[in-house]
N, C-alpha and C positions, 0 to 999 in steps of 0.2 A: 625542634622536629616531631612530626607526628607518629604517636605510638602504633604499632599492630597490634590488629583487633580481628577478632572472632568475625565472619560474614555473618548478617542477619537473612535467614533464608524464611521468615516468617510470612503467611500469605496475608495480600491485603486484604480481599474479603469486601471491598467498597460497594456500595450497593449501586450507585451510578451503571458502573458498567456489567453489572450482574443482573440489572433491569433491562439493560439496552438488548443483552445476550437473550433474555428469555423472552423479550418481544419480539426480537427479528427473527428468533427461531421458531415462534408460534404462526407468524404470520407468514413466513417460509413455508413451513410446513403443513399448515391449512391450505395453502395456493398449489402447493406440489400434489397433495392428496386428491385436489378437486381435478387436476389437469390430469394428473395419473387416470384418475376414474372417469377419462372420456374415451369412448370407443375411437380404437385406431391412433391415440396417441402418443407418440414417441419422444416426443419433449422433456417430458417428466421423468427421464431417466435416473437409474440409482447413480450413476454416476454424478448427476446435476446435484441432487441431494447428497451425496458423499463431497463436492466440491464447496457446498453451502457448509455442511458440518466442520468441513477444513478450516473455512474461513473463522466459522465460530470458535474454533479449539485454539487455533494463533491467536484470536484475539483475546480468550481468555488468559493464554499463556500471557501474553503480553502486558494484560492491563490487572489479573488478579493475581497470578502464580507468583511465587518466590522472585521471579523475575523484576517483576515491578519494585520491590523493596530492594534489590541488589542495585537495580538502576540509580537508586541515592547514595549507593557507596562507592561504585564502580563507574567509571565513565564508558568503559567495554561495554558493559551490560546495559546501560542506557541507551547506547547507540543499537544493540541488537534489538533494545525494545522500538526504536524510532524504524529501522526497517521494516520490521514486521507491521508494523501500523501502516506506514505509508507503500509499502509495496505488495507485502504477501497478503494481509487481508484483502485489499482491492482486488488482487489477481483472483484469489479464488471466489469471491463474490462475483465479478464479472463472469467467472465460469460457471458459476451456478445457474446464470439465468437464461432466458432463451425467449423469444418473440411472442410464444405462447403465454408462456409464466408470469409475463410481463402485460400482455395484454389488457388488463383492468386498468393501468398507469400509462400507456403507450400514447393516448394521445395529449394528456397530459404534459409529458415528456417533450413531445413535439410542440407544444405550445409555448411551454417553459423556454425551448431551447430559441425560438424565434423572439421570445420577448426579451431575452438575455442579450441580444445582439452579439457584440465585440467578446463578452463575457464566455460566450459558447465556442468560442473561434479556438481551435488546438492550439494554436500561439499560445492565447492565454494561459491555456491549461501548463505549458511549459514553463511560463514566466512563474504561475502560482507555485508550481511543483519545487522549482531552483529558490525562487525568493522565500519559502516557507523553509526549507533547510538550511538556505544561508541565515536567513533570520533569525531563527529558533538556536543558531550556533554561534551567533556574537555572545560573547561572555558573559555581559552585563544580561541578557536575556536568557539565557542557559542558566545562569546560578539564581536569576529570580524564579523561574520555572521551579527550581529544586528546593527554595526555599519557600516557597509561596503555593498551597497546594490549589487553590484555584487557578491562579496562572498555570499551573502544572496539567489541569484538566483542560485550558483552553490552547494549550499545546498541543496535548493529544489528540483535540477535536480538529483543528488546522491540519495537522498531518493526514490525520484519515481523511478529510474533505480534500486535501490535495491531492493525496493518492486515487480517491474514486474519481476525481474530474480527470486523472491523468489517464487512469488504464480505460476509462468510458469510453476513451476516444479511439484507442485500440481493439477492444474486448467487447464491447457493447455489443448484443444482436442487435439490435436497431441502428438500421443506417443512419446518419446526422442529416440535416442539410447543410451541413459542410463537410465535404468530403478531403481525406488528405492524400488520395491518388494512390496507384499502386506504389510507387516508390517513397512515397511521404511518411510511412512506419519507420522506415531505415532513419531517416533524417532526423524526424521527430526525438527518435529516442536516442541517436547517438549525439544531438546535441544536448539533448539532456541529462544524458548519462556521464557524458564528460565534462560536463560543468558542476556537476555533484561531484563526479570521481576528483577534480581540482581541490575542492573543499576537503575532502577526505584525503589526498595528499598533503594538503597544507596542515592540516591535523596533526598528520602522521608523523612529517619532519619538521614541526614546530621546536627551535630550539629550547623552550621554556614551557613550561605548564600553563595553558590557556586560562583554566577555569578555575580562581580561588576556592570554588566550596571542595573541588577535589584533591586542591592542592593540599589546604588546610586539614581535611579528613583524616581520619586513621588508617594505616595500610593493611586495607582488607586483602587477603592471600598472598602476602608479601608483595606485592606489587608496586614498585615506586608511580609518584606522580606522572612522570615522563612515560614510564613503560606504558602504563594503563593508558594514556592518551594516545599515545603511537598504536597502541592495540584499537581501540574506538576507530581511529581514522584510517586504519588497512582494512576493517570491518566496513566500515561506508564504502571505500575505493573499489573494492573485492566484490561487496555484494550488487554496485550497481553493474559490474562488468559481469556476473554471472548472471543476473536478471535478464540484461540487455541481450544476451547471447542466448538465452534459453527462451525468449518472448520473440525475439528473430526468427529462430528453427520454427516455433510453433506458427506464428502468423504465415512464414514461407510454408509449409506444410498445409495449410489452412485454405490459403490462395491456393495452391494447384489442387486439392479436393474440389474448390468452386468453381475452378476452370475446367476441368474434368467434365464436373454435371452441366456448364455450359454448352458443352461439346457435343455433350449426349442430347440435351433440348434441342440445339438446332440439327441435329441427324435426325432425332424422331419428327419433329414437328415444321422444320426447314425454319428460314431467317423470318423474322416478326415482321 
């Protein structure tokens, strides 16, 4: 029986994440100031800057703050880390972008999308998102990531990339070569979030502890391995539902706004 232990809440301060956050902040800040200084430009708003800083803050919390260390002790904290990197960071980054801010790389993105073929299709993003979540929650892979720092870094990179590609199809300011249509976002998100929620439900109601790493570890905060696992699974399932609801509401309001603008253009200039 594992002994109770106090939680280690030390900061990770890993140089890799710190450098990544510093480089991204520098690049975005320079571009934002350039666009902000252009006459009549409204695309580099303070709101966009705050969205980007929010993304960097969440990334900092996930990979550098005590949350990273707690994730090595509690399954629930590791799950929080996963959903931050997979969803909240990519969402905030997408909201920080506009066509004007992306203009230096827009053509390159279009060429990359064309060359990527099926990899640029929204269906692939769904498969990658769900597959990444499922793969890294296989007990052998999950424990390996916790035991091997290099594998743990790879895990975080795959989560971030899967999240960025997934939310790019929904929130990107650049219209892609492949459109998911007016009702596409609903189907796109519903399929994805339901599949991931099933994984969370399976973890929540598993009769025994699935991951030996946590089952054999000390009982931090007095949580048993089963309770810790149930909380982690619930976090996954609830987060997916909440994010889907908020994102769909945002996309609906955005679609209404775009529709009103199209009507105003039609009234002002007539049919094209």
